[in-house]
C-alpha distance (Angstrom), angle and dihedral (degrees) to the residues before:
residue distance angle dihedral
M1 . . .
K2 3.78 . .
I3 3.79 123.3 .
R4 3.79 90.4 -114.0
D5 3.81 90.8 54.5
Q6 3.81 91.2 48.3
K7 3.80 90.9 51.3
Q8 3.79 90.4 49.5
N9 3.81 91.3 49.6
I10 3.79 91.1 51.0
L11 3.79 91.3 47.5
N12 3.81 90.9 49.9
L13 3.79 91.0 50.5
L14 3.79 91.8 49.0
L15 3.78 91.4 50.2
T16 3.81 96.7 45.6
Q17 3.80 104.6 35.3
P18 3.80 123.5 72.9
I19 3.77 110.8 -111.7
D20 3.76 116.4 -153.4
I21 3.79 107.2 -163.2
P22 3.79 115.7 175.4
V23 3.77 114.8 -120.5
F24 3.77 119.6 -129.8
H25 3.78 102.8 -144.8
E26 3.77 119.6 -124.5
V27 3.81 93.7 -122.7
A28 3.79 92.2 51.5
L29 3.80 90.2 48.9
R30 3.81 92.1 49.3
L31 3.81 90.3 47.8
L32 3.79 91.3 50.8
Q33 3.80 91.4 49.0
M34 3.79 90.5 47.6
M35 3.79 93.2 50.8
N36 3.80 92.7 46.3
G37 3.80 88.7 56.6
N38 3.84 91.4 62.5
T39 3.82 90.5 -150.0
Y40 3.79 99.5 90.3
R41 3.77 126.4 116.8
I42 3.80 122.7 -130.9
E43 3.81 89.5 -120.3
E44 3.82 90.2 58.2
A45 3.81 91.6 51.3
I46 3.81 91.5 48.2
K47 3.80 91.9 50.1
L48 3.79 91.3 48.7
V49 3.81 94.8 48.2
N50 3.81 90.5 48.9
E51 3.82 88.9 59.1
D52 3.82 89.6 69.5
T53 3.80 113.4 52.3
A54 3.81 92.9 -169.6
L55 3.81 91.7 53.8
A56 3.81 91.2 44.9
A57 3.81 91.2 50.8
E58 3.81 91.3 48.5
M59 3.81 91.4 50.4
L60 3.80 91.5 50.4
K61 3.80 90.8 46.7
H62 3.81 90.8 51.5
A63 3.80 92.9 44.8
N64 3.80 90.0 53.0
C65 3.80 98.0 44.9
A66 3.80 117.3 119.6
Y67 3.81 92.8 -102.5
N68 3.81 94.7 53.7
S69 3.77 104.4 28.0
G70 3.75 126.1 105.3
K71 3.77 130.5 -170.0
T72 3.80 95.6 -67.0
P73 3.78 123.1 51.8
I74 3.78 118.8 -114.3
T75 3.79 109.1 -121.1
T76 3.81 104.6 166.9
I77 3.78 133.6 62.0
K78 3.81 89.5 -130.6
H79 3.80 91.2 58.5
A80 3.82 91.3 44.7
I81 3.82 92.2 51.7
I82 3.79 95.2 44.4
K83 3.78 92.7 46.7
């Protein structure tokens, strides 16, 4: 099979098959960029996380998992980030 035919086959597959690419949410991307800068304040990170309820819920879930949890449940993003 020639290179041109292979490229055409790939193109046809891309055009006809559903492609499920995960989306990296804007808030998560901004948080990652902020944390890579090493000049952020905790308050800025808390404010940013609170903009995305799904991310906030996931952070609280992770903070309260059996591996990370202590005696008292973590109920705020601030506590989850600091912990």
